[in-house]
C-alpha positions as CSV (number, residue, x, y, z in Angstrom):
1,M,-78.5,42.4,-41.4
2,S,-81.8,44.2,-41.2
3,R,-80.2,47.6,-41.1
4,L,-77.9,46.9,-44.0
5,A,-75.0,47.5,-41.7
6,R,-75.5,51.3,-41.4
7,A,-72.8,53.1,-39.4
8,P,-73.9,55.2,-36.4
9,S,-72.7,58.4,-38.2
10,E,-74.8,57.5,-41.2
11,N,-77.9,57.0,-39.1
12,A,-77.3,60.3,-37.4
13,G,-77.1,62.0,-40.8
14,N,-80.3,60.3,-41.8
15,E,-82.0,61.4,-38.6
16,K,-81.0,65.0,-39.3
17,A,-82.2,64.9,-42.9
18,Q,-85.5,63.3,-41.8
19,T,-86.0,66.0,-39.1
20,L,-85.4,68.7,-41.7
21,T,-88.0,67.0,-43.9
22,R,-90.4,66.9,-41.0
23,L,-89.9,70.6,-40.4
24,V,-90.8,71.3,-44.0
25,I,-93.9,69.0,-44.0
26,I,-95.2,70.2,-40.6
27,G,-94.6,73.8,-41.8
28,C,-96.8,73.0,-44.9
29,M,-99.4,71.6,-42.5
30,C,-99.3,74.8,-40.6
31,L,-99.9,76.7,-43.8
32,Y,-102.8,74.4,-44.6
33,V,-104.4,74.5,-41.1
34,L,-103.9,78.1,-40.0
35,P,-105.8,79.7,-42.9
36,Q,-108.8,77.4,-42.3
37,A,-108.7,78.0,-38.5
38,L,-108.4,81.8,-38.9
39,G,-111.0,81.8,-41.8
40,G,-113.6,79.8,-39.9
41,I,-113.5,76.9,-42.3
42,G,-113.9,73.4,-40.8
43,P,-115.1,72.3,-37.4
44,P,-115.1,74.6,-34.3
45,D,-112.2,72.7,-32.8
46,L,-109.9,73.6,-35.6
47,R,-108.2,76.4,-33.6
48,V,-107.1,73.7,-31.1
49,V,-105.7,71.6,-34.0
50,A,-103.9,74.6,-35.4
51,A,-102.3,75.3,-32.0
52,L,-101.2,71.7,-31.7
53,V,-99.7,71.6,-35.2
54,S,-97.8,74.8,-34.5
55,A,-96.5,73.4,-31.2
56,H,-95.4,70.3,-33.0
57,W,-93.5,72.4,-35.4
58,L,-91.7,74.1,-32.6
59,V,-90.8,70.8,-30.9
60,T,-89.5,69.5,-34.2
61,L,-87.3,72.7,-34.5
62,A,-85.9,72.0,-31.0
63,L,-85.2,68.4,-32.1
64,Y,-83.3,69.7,-35.2
65,V,-81.2,71.9,-33.0
66,W,-80.5,69.0,-30.6
67,I,-79.4,66.8,-33.5
68,S,-77.2,69.5,-34.9
69,R,-75.4,69.9,-31.6
70,H,-75.3,66.2,-30.7
71,P,-75.1,64.3,-34.0
72,S,-74.5,60.8,-32.6
73,D,-77.1,58.2,-33.5
74,S,-79.9,58.0,-31.0
75,V,-82.7,55.4,-31.3
76,A,-84.6,56.9,-28.4
77,R,-84.6,60.3,-30.1
78,R,-85.8,58.8,-33.3
79,G,-88.6,57.0,-31.5
80,L,-89.7,60.1,-29.7
81,A,-89.9,62.1,-33.0
82,F,-91.9,59.3,-34.7
83,A,-94.3,59.1,-31.7
84,L,-94.9,62.8,-31.8
85,D,-95.5,62.7,-35.5
86,I,-97.9,59.8,-35.5
87,A,-99.8,61.1,-32.5
88,G,-100.1,64.6,-33.9
89,I,-101.4,63.3,-37.3
90,T,-103.8,60.8,-35.7
91,Y,-105.3,63.5,-33.5
92,T,-105.7,65.9,-36.4
93,M,-107.3,63.3,-38.7
94,A,-109.7,62.2,-35.9
95,I,-110.8,65.7,-35.0
96,G,-110.7,67.3,-38.5
97,G,-112.7,64.7,-40.4
98,A,-112.8,64.9,-44.2
99,P,-110.7,68.0,-44.7
100,F,-107.8,66.3,-43.0
101,L,-108.0,63.0,-44.8
102,P,-105.0,63.9,-47.1
103,L,-102.8,63.9,-44.0
104,Y,-102.8,60.1,-44.3
105,A,-100.3,60.5,-47.2
106,I,-97.8,61.8,-44.6
107,V,-98.3,58.6,-42.6
108,L,-97.6,56.5,-45.6
109,R,-94.5,58.5,-46.4
110,M,-93.3,58.0,-42.8
111,I,-93.6,54.3,-43.1
112,V,-91.7,54.1,-46.4
113,G,-89.1,56.6,-45.2
114,N,-88.3,54.8,-41.9
115,G,-88.0,51.5,-43.8
116,L,-85.6,52.9,-46.4
117,R,-83.6,54.9,-43.9
118,Y,-83.3,52.5,-41.0
119,G,-84.2,49.0,-42.3
120,A,-86.8,46.3,-42.0
121,T,-87.4,46.6,-38.2
122,S,-88.3,50.3,-38.4
123,L,-90.5,49.4,-41.4
124,K,-92.5,46.9,-39.3
125,V,-92.8,49.1,-36.3
126,S,-94.0,52.1,-38.4
127,T,-96.5,49.8,-40.2
128,L,-98.0,48.7,-36.8
129,A,-98.1,52.3,-35.6
130,A,-99.9,53.4,-38.8
131,L,-102.5,50.6,-38.4
132,A,-103.1,51.7,-34.8
133,S,-103.5,55.3,-36.0
134,I,-106.2,54.1,-38.5
135,A,-108.0,52.2,-35.7
136,V,-107.9,55.2,-33.3
137,T,-109.0,57.7,-36.0
138,T,-111.9,55.3,-37.0
139,C,-113.2,55.1,-33.4
140,A,-113.0,58.9,-32.9
141,S,-114.2,60.2,-36.2
142,P,-117.8,59.9,-37.4
143,Y,-116.7,60.6,-40.9
144,W,-114.4,57.6,-41.0
145,R,-117.1,55.4,-39.4
146,D,-119.6,56.4,-42.0
147,N,-117.2,55.4,-44.8
148,P,-116.1,51.8,-44.0
149,F,-114.8,51.2,-47.6
150,L,-112.5,54.2,-47.1
151,V,-111.1,52.6,-44.0
152,V,-110.6,49.3,-45.7
153,T,-108.8,50.9,-48.6
154,L,-106.4,52.7,-46.2
155,V,-105.8,49.5,-44.2
156,L,-105.0,47.5,-47.4
157,T,-102.7,50.3,-48.6
158,T,-100.9,50.3,-45.3
159,L,-100.3,46.6,-45.6
160,I,-99.5,46.3,-49.3
161,V,-97.1,49.2,-49.7
162,P,-94.8,48.2,-46.7
163,T,-95.0,44.6,-47.7
164,Y,-93.7,45.5,-51.2
165,I,-91.0,47.7,-49.7
166,Y,-90.0,44.9,-47.3
167,G,-89.5,42.6,-50.2
168,L,-87.3,45.1,-51.9
169,L,-85.3,45.6,-48.7
170,E,-84.8,41.8,-48.4
171,R,-83.6,41.6,-52.0
172,L,-81.3,44.6,-51.4
173,R,-80.0,43.0,-48.2
174,E,-79.1,39.8,-50.0
175,A,-77.4,41.6,-52.8
176,Y,-75.5,43.7,-50.2
177,A,-74.4,40.5,-48.4
178,R,-73.2,39.0,-51.6
179,E,-71.3,42.1,-52.5
180,Q,-69.7,42.2,-49.1
181,E,-68.7,38.6,-49.2
182,A,-67.2,39.1,-52.7
183,S,-65.3,42.2,-51.4
184,L,-64.0,40.3,-48.4
185,S,-62.9,37.4,-50.5
186,K,-61.0,39.7,-52.8
187,S,-59.4,41.4,-49.8
188,R,-58.4,38.0,-48.3
189,F,-57.0,36.9,-51.6
190,L,-55.0,40.1,-52.0
191,A,-53.7,39.9,-48.5
192,Q,-52.6,36.2,-48.9
193,A,-51.1,36.7,-52.4
194,S,-49.2,39.8,-51.3
195,H,-47.9,38.0,-48.2
196,D,-46.7,35.1,-50.3
197,L,-45.0,37.3,-52.9
198,R,-43.5,39.7,-50.4
199,Q,-40.9,37.1,-49.1
200,P,-38.9,36.6,-52.3
201,I,-39.1,40.3,-53.2
202,H,-37.9,41.2,-49.7
203,A,-34.9,38.8,-50.1
204,I,-34.1,40.2,-53.6
205,S,-34.2,43.8,-52.2
206,L,-31.7,42.9,-49.4
207,F,-29.4,41.1,-51.8
208,T,-29.4,44.0,-54.1
209,A,-28.4,46.4,-51.3
210,C,-25.5,44.0,-50.5
211,L,-24.5,43.9,-54.1
212,R,-24.4,47.7,-54.4
213,D,-21.8,47.8,-51.6
214,G,-19.5,45.5,-53.5
215,R,-16.8,46.4,-55.9
216,L,-18.9,46.9,-59.1
217,G,-18.1,48.6,-62.3
218,P,-20.2,51.5,-63.6
219,D,-22.3,49.2,-65.9
220,E,-23.0,46.8,-63.0
221,V,-23.9,49.7,-60.7
222,R,-26.4,50.9,-63.2
223,M,-27.9,47.5,-63.6
224,V,-28.2,47.1,-59.8
225,D,-29.9,50.5,-59.6
226,N,-32.4,49.5,-62.3
227,I,-33.2,46.3,-60.4
228,D,-33.6,48.2,-57.2
229,R,-35.9,50.8,-58.8
230,S,-38.1,48.0,-60.2
231,L,-38.2,46.3,-56.8
232,Q,-39.2,49.5,-55.1
233,S,-42.1,49.9,-57.6
234,V,-43.3,46.3,-56.9
235,S,-42.8,46.9,-53.2
236,R,-45.0,50.0,-53.2
237,L,-47.7,48.2,-55.2
238,F,-47.8,45.4,-52.7
239,K,-48.0,47.8,-49.8
240,S,-50.9,49.6,-51.5
241,L,-52.7,46.3,-52.1
242,L,-52.3,45.2,-48.5
243,D,-53.4,48.6,-47.2
244,I,-56.6,48.4,-49.4
245,S,-57.4,44.9,-48.3
246,T,-56.9,45.8,-44.7
247,L,-59.2,48.8,-45.0
248,D,-61.8,46.7,-46.8
249,S,-61.8,44.2,-44.0
250,G,-62.8,46.9,-41.5
251,K,-60.1,45.9,-39.1
252,V,-58.3,49.2,-39.0
253,R,-58.6,50.6,-35.5
254,P,-56.6,53.8,-34.8
255,R,-54.5,54.0,-31.7
256,F,-54.4,57.7,-30.7
257,E,-51.4,58.9,-28.7
258,P,-49.3,62.1,-28.4
259,V,-46.9,62.0,-31.4
260,A,-44.0,64.4,-32.2
261,I,-44.9,65.3,-35.8
262,G,-41.3,66.3,-36.6
263,E,-40.2,62.7,-36.0
264,I,-42.8,61.4,-38.6
265,I,-41.8,64.0,-41.1
266,E,-38.1,63.3,-40.7
267,D,-38.7,59.5,-40.9
268,V,-40.6,59.9,-44.2
269,R,-38.0,62.3,-45.6
270,R,-35.2,59.9,-44.8
271,Q,-37.0,56.8,-46.1
272,N,-37.8,58.5,-49.4
273,S,-34.4,60.2,-49.8
274,E,-33.0,57.4,-52.1
275,A,-36.1,57.4,-54.3
276,A,-36.0,61.2,-54.5
277,Q,-32.3,61.1,-55.4
278,L,-33.0,58.6,-58.2
279,A,-35.7,60.9,-59.5
280,G,-33.4,63.9,-59.4
281,T,-35.7,65.6,-56.8
282,A,-34.6,67.7,-53.8
283,L,-36.7,66.4,-50.9
284,R,-36.6,68.8,-48.0
285,S,-38.4,69.2,-44.7
286,R,-38.8,72.0,-42.2
287,P,-38.2,71.2,-38.5
288,C,-41.3,71.1,-36.3
289,R,-41.4,70.5,-32.5
290,I,-45.2,70.3,-32.2
291,V,-46.9,67.3,-30.6
292,V,-50.2,66.2,-32.0
293,H,-52.8,63.6,-31.0
294,T,-53.1,60.9,-33.7
295,D,-52.2,57.4,-34.7
296,R,-48.4,57.3,-35.6
297,A,-48.5,54.4,-38.0
298,L,-51.6,55.4,-39.9
299,F,-50.6,59.0,-40.3
300,T,-47.1,58.0,-41.4
301,T,-48.8,55.9,-44.1
302,M,-50.8,58.9,-45.2
303,L,-47.7,61.2,-45.4
304,Q,-45.7,58.4,-47.1
305,N,-48.2,57.9,-49.9
306,I,-48.4,61.7,-50.6
307,V,-44.6,62.0,-50.7
308,N,-44.4,59.0,-53.0
309,N,-46.9,60.5,-55.3
310,A,-45.1,63.9,-55.4
311,I,-41.8,62.1,-56.3
312,K,-43.5,60.1,-59.0
313,Y,-45.4,63.0,-60.6
314,A,-42.8,65.8,-60.1
315,P,-39.4,64.3,-61.0
316,G,-36.5,66.7,-60.9
317,R,-38.6,69.3,-59.1
318,P,-38.1,70.4,-55.4
319,I,-40.5,68.9,-52.8
320,L,-41.0,70.4,-49.3
321,I,-42.7,68.8,-46.2
322,A,-43.7,71.5,-43.7
323,C,-46.1,72.3,-40.9
324,R,-48.5,75.2,-40.4
325,R,-50.2,76.0,-37.1
326,R,-53.7,77.4,-37.4
327,R,-56.3,78.7,-35.0
328,G,-58.2,76.5,-32.6
329,G,-55.1,74.5,-31.5
330,R,-54.8,72.6,-34.8
331,L,-51.9,71.8,-37.1
332,D,-51.7,71.2,-40.8
333,V,-48.9,69.1,-42.5
334,Q,-48.3,70.1,-46.1
335,V,-46.5,68.4,-49.0
336,L,-45.6,71.1,-51.6
337,D,-44.0,70.4,-55.0
338,R,-43.2,72.5,-58.1
339,G,-44.3,69.8,-60.5
340,P,-46.5,70.2,-63.6
341,G,-49.7,70.4,-61.5
342,I,-53.0,68.7,-62.0
343,P,-55.5,69.9,-64.6
344,P,-58.8,71.2,-63.0
345,E,-60.9,68.5,-64.7
346,H,-58.9,65.7,-62.9
347,Q,-58.8,67.3,-59.4
348,A,-62.3,66.1,-58.3
349,R,-61.5,62.5,-59.0
350,I,-57.9,62.2,-58.0
351,F,-58.8,60.5,-54.7
352,D,-60.9,57.8,-56.4
353,E,-59.6,54.3,-56.5
354,F,-57.6,53.3,-59.6
355,Y,-57.9,56.8,-61.1
356,Q,-54.7,58.2,-62.5
357,V,-54.0,61.5,-64.3
358,R,-52.9,60.5,-67.7
359,Q,-52.7,62.6,-70.9
360,R,-52.1,61.3,-74.4
361,G,-48.4,60.8,-74.9
362,D,-47.5,60.8,-71.2
363,R,-44.7,58.5,-70.0
364,D,-45.6,55.3,-68.2
365,L,-45.8,55.7,-64.5
366,E,-45.7,53.0,-61.8
367,G,-48.6,52.2,-59.6
368,V,-52.3,51.6,-60.1
369,G,-53.8,54.6,-58.5
370,L,-54.3,53.5,-54.9
371,G,-52.0,55.8,-53.0
372,L,-54.3,58.8,-52.7
373,P,-57.5,56.7,-52.1
374,I,-55.7,55.1,-49.1
375,V,-54.9,58.6,-47.9
376,R,-58.6,59.7,-48.2
377,R,-59.9,56.6,-46.4
378,L,-57.3,56.8,-43.6
379,G,-58.2,60.5,-43.2
380,E,-61.8,59.5,-42.5
381,I,-60.6,57.1,-39.8
382,L,-58.3,59.6,-38.2
383,D,-60.6,62.6,-38.7
384,V,-57.9,64.3,-40.7
385,E,-58.9,66.8,-43.4
386,V,-57.3,66.0,-46.7
387,A,-57.2,69.0,-49.1
388,L,-55.6,69.4,-52.5
389,R,-54.6,72.6,-54.3
390,S,-53.0,72.5,-57.7
391,V,-52.2,75.1,-60.3
392,P,-51.1,73.6,-63.7
393,G,-47.6,74.6,-64.5
394,R,-46.8,75.8,-61.0
395,G,-47.2,72.8,-58.7
396,T,-49.4,70.9,-56.2
397,G,-49.9,71.1,-52.5
398,V,-51.6,68.4,-50.4
399,T,-52.6,69.3,-46.8
400,L,-53.3,66.9,-44.0
401,G,-55.2,69.2,-41.6
402,N,-57.2,69.3,-38.4
403,L,-54.5,67.6,-36.3
404,P,-55.2,68.5,-32.6
405,I,-52.1,69.9,-30.9
406,V,-51.5,68.5,-27.4
407,R,-49.2,69.6,-24.6
408,A,-46.7,66.8,-24.3
409,P,-42.9,66.7,-24.4
410,A,-41.6,65.9,-27.8
411,L,-38.7,63.5,-27.8
412,D,-35.6,65.1,-29.4
413,G,-34.3,63.0,-32.3
414,E,-30.7,63.4,-31.2
415,W,-29.6,60.5,-33.4
416,R,-30.7,62.3,-36.6
417,G,-27.5,64.1,-36.9
418,L,-25.4,61.0,-36.4
419,D,-23.7,59.1,-39.3
420,P,-25.8,55.8,-39.5
421,P,-22.7,53.5,-40.0
422,T,-21.0,55.1,-37.0
423,A,-24.1,54.8,-34.9
424,I,-24.6,51.1,-35.4
425,R,-21.0,49.9,-35.8
426,G,-20.3,47.2,-33.3
427,L,-24.0,46.7,-32.5
428,K,-24.8,43.1,-31.4
429,V,-27.9,42.0,-33.4
430,L,-29.8,38.8,-32.9
431,L,-31.5,38.1,-36.2
432,I,-34.3,35.5,-36.3
433,E,-35.8,34.6,-39.7
434,D,-37.2,31.2,-40.9
435,D,-36.6,31.9,-44.6
436,E,-32.9,31.0,-45.4
437,A,-32.7,33.5,-48.3
438,V,-34.0,36.4,-46.3
439,L,-31.9,35.4,-43.3
440,T,-28.7,35.3,-45.4
441,A,-29.5,38.6,-47.1
442,T,-30.4,40.5,-43.9
443,A,-27.4,39.2,-42.0
444,S,-25.1,40.2,-44.9
445,L,-26.5,43.6,-45.0
446,L,-26.3,44.2,-41.2
447,R,-22.7,43.0,-41.3
448,K,-21.8,45.4,-44.1
449,W,-23.2,48.2,-41.8
450,G,-20.7,47.1,-39.1
451,C,-23.1,45.1,-36.9
452,E,-22.1,41.8,-35.1
453,V,-24.9,39.4,-36.2
454,Q,-26.1,36.2,-34.6
455,A,-28.3,34.7,-37.3
456,E,-30.9,32.1,-36.3
457,S,-33.7,30.3,-38.2
458,G,-35.7,29.8,-35.0
459,I,-35.7,30.7,-31.3
460,P,-32.1,30.1,-30.2
461,E,-31.2,28.0,-27.1
462,A,-28.4,30.4,-26.2
463,I,-27.7,34.1,-27.0
464,D,-24.7,36.3,-26.7
465,A,-26.1,39.4,-24.8
466,P,-27.7,41.1,-27.9
467,D,-28.2,44.8,-28.1
468,L,-31.0,44.5,-30.6
469,L,-33.4,41.8,-31.7
470,V,-34.6,41.7,-35.3
471,T,-37.2,39.0,-35.9
472,D,-39.8,37.9,-38.4
473,F,-43.3,37.6,-37.1
474,D,-44.1,34.2,-38.7
475,L,-41.4,31.8,-37.8
476,G,-43.0,28.5,-38.9
477,N,-44.3,25.5,-36.8
478,G,-46.9,27.7,-35.2
479,V,-44.3,30.0,-33.6
480,T,-44.9,33.7,-33.8
481,G,-42.8,36.8,-33.2
482,A,-44.6,37.4,-29.8
483,E,-43.4,34.0,-28.5
484,C,-39.9,34.7,-29.9
485,I,-39.6,38.1,-28.2
486,A,-40.7,36.6,-24.9
487,A,-38.2,33.8,-25.1
488,V,-35.3,36.1,-26.1
489,R,-36.0,38.5,-23.3
490,R,-36.3,35.5,-20.9
491,L,-32.8,34.3,-22.0
492,A,-31.3,37.8,-21.8
493,G,-32.9,38.6,-18.5
494,R,-34.0,42.0,-19.7
495,D,-36.1,43.8,-22.2
496,V,-34.1,43.7,-25.4
497,P,-35.0,46.5,-27.9
498,T,-36.8,44.8,-30.8
499,V,-37.7,45.4,-34.4
500,V,-40.4,43.1,-36.0
501,I,-40.6,42.4,-39.7
502,S,-43.8,41.0,-41.1
503,G,-45.8,40.5,-44.3
504,H,-49.2,40.8,-42.5
505,D,-51.1,44.0,-41.8
506,E,-49.6,46.0,-39.0
507,A,-52.9,46.2,-37.0
508,R,-53.1,42.4,-36.7
509,V,-49.4,42.0,-35.7
510,R,-49.5,44.9,-33.2
511,E,-52.6,43.4,-31.6
512,E,-50.9,40.0,-31.1
513,L,-47.7,41.7,-29.8
514,G,-49.8,43.8,-27.4
515,T,-47.6,46.9,-27.6
516,A,-48.0,50.2,-29.4
517,D,-44.4,51.4,-29.5
518,M,-42.5,48.5,-31.1
519,P,-41.4,49.2,-34.7
520,I,-43.1,46.9,-37.2
521,L,-41.7,46.9,-40.8
522,A,-43.8,45.6,-43.6
523,K,-42.2,43.3,-46.2
524,P,-40.6,44.0,-48.5
525,V,-38.5,46.3,-46.4
526,R,-36.3,48.9,-48.1
527,P,-32.7,48.8,-46.8
528,A,-32.8,52.5,-46.0
529,E,-36.0,52.0,-43.9
530,L,-34.4,49.1,-42.1
531,R,-31.2,51.1,-41.4
532,S,-33.1,54.1,-40.0
533,V,-35.0,51.9,-37.6
534,V,-31.8,50.0,-36.5
535,V,-30.1,53.3,-35.9
536,A,-32.9,54.6,-33.8
537,K,-33.0,51.3,-31.8
538,S,-29.2,51.3,-31.4
539,L,-29.5,54.5,-29.4
540,V,-32.1,52.9,-27.2
541,A,-29.8,49.9,-26.7
542,K,-26.8,52.1,-25.9
543,S,-28.8,54.1,-23.4
544,L,-29.9,50.9,-21.6
545,V,-26.3,49.7,-21.5
546,A,-25.1,53.0,-20.1
547,K,-27.8,52.9,-17.4
548,S,-26.8,49.3,-16.6
549,L,-23.1,50.2,-16.3
550,V,-24.0,53.2,-14.0
551,A,-26.1,50.9,-11.8
552,K,-23.3,48.3,-11.6
553,S,-20.8,51.1,-10.7
554,L,-22.9,52.4,-7.9
555,V,-23.4,48.9,-6.5
556,A,-19.6,48.2,-6.7
557,R,-18.9,51.5,-4.9
558,G,-21.3,50.6,-2.2
559,T,-19.8,47.2,-1.8
560,V,-16.2,48.4,-1.6
561,A,-17.1,51.1,1.0
562,T,-18.6,48.6,3.3
563,G,-15.9,45.9,3.1
564,G,-17.8,43.6,0.8
565,H,-21.3,44.2,2.1
566,A,-23.7,46.4,0.3
567,R,-25.1,48.5,3.1
568,D,-25.5,52.1,4.1
569,P,-22.6,53.6,5.9
570,A,-23.0,54.5,9.6
571,P,-24.1,58.1,10.2
572,R,-21.3,60.4,11.2
573,A,-21.1,61.9,14.7
574,G,-23.3,64.9,15.0
575,S,-25.3,64.2,11.9
576,R,-29.0,64.0,12.0
577,P,-31.0,61.3,10.3
578,A,-32.8,62.5,7.2
């Protein structure tokens, strides 16, 4: 870990900063050399040295422009710049003699700078190059040969200073490794703990939804609402913990694709409608038919967290989700509320982890301050600009900007206007879940919505032509959702539309499934979220059934017309073959 795991973008930033520093230093050298050359001070060859230093400054300026236009990390470019620097300084010291001895301070600075910026390997290479520079200068300069103790002092300095820096880098590397291991251990613990606790909370949430549909009195309904509200708070907390642990692990890899942004906005609005209703908030969205290039799941998480935050901090106030097209083929998605706003002294830290805006006497709020930090970190991954504008007493607006607009057909969400119970009534659902409590709760909920449910605790031996498969990802005994889906599709003889429910991070599950368009719901799943996905998939199922009926009808017609043989009719007299 000699480079302390620096990212390429960070190395590119260091390279640009170092080139800017080089411009300043060589510019100072020009100011030091040019007056001596023009004033006749120093050896006769000083004009040549001045010309070389000036040319070096121009080359460095060209490198700076190159880095600015192509900021990606380039080891070859860094090596070229360092070689030019060390060669120029060596030539100047060798020709200039005593007046140019102070230039060695720049060599020492280059050694230390490369070591601190790029790690131990660059430190070693720079040290060897500096020793070679001293050797060449000593051979070429009479002044250096006449002062051997000066040369010995410079050699010892060149060895001692980098050795000390190397020791500090090694200690820093070890401390960094320990910190990384501690962070990964924390993330693994959070992921495992949240996964183990999600299962019972998921079951309780489904049972609560079933209870609400029963014949309850007003007091019982209020009690169920309080239970459900508490479960939603715990659910959001677990999702935040899992998102943070996944981001800490570095396993988040975006899957960019054309995405109809209106579908994401409508999904988020619908999934948060119950929470908004409980908070007395009017959550609205404006239709948008624009298609952007982004990761659907990660951007949905960003928008979901912002909307959750707005509902939490602006209860009883209207919230609007809208889009705004800007120049350059880019789109902004905005969440605007008319809440109390954020005081200016808090706005700079609102995206820090575990930071919450609290005033003395404020009411207790759920959460631990992870929603907006997750938004910020996902924005860095997706190259989405996250901006906040808040006026105390007037409201807050959060903008997710810089989304590239692409030319791709957006799918019309024709099912949005349908009544969910009507859309899924009579839907044949194959439900597979190894946890008995979750299986019972989910089956009861689906049946209350009008679905015909075949509930199984493992991969069934026989199925009844399901329209939709809802399966857990971890089914016990080493069986995963991927194997379950393959088995069910093999039994059905077709691709059955599928919804996967899991307590693991979505990236890992999606990687094992090997598909980017299959819905993956994270436990604990809110009933409204499950219902919206089932409604969407029911339309896909009905579309597939309709196509199958049409195909069978065409085959039957062809069979009847030919007396029981499916063949093309003979061409009529006078007709020409196509």
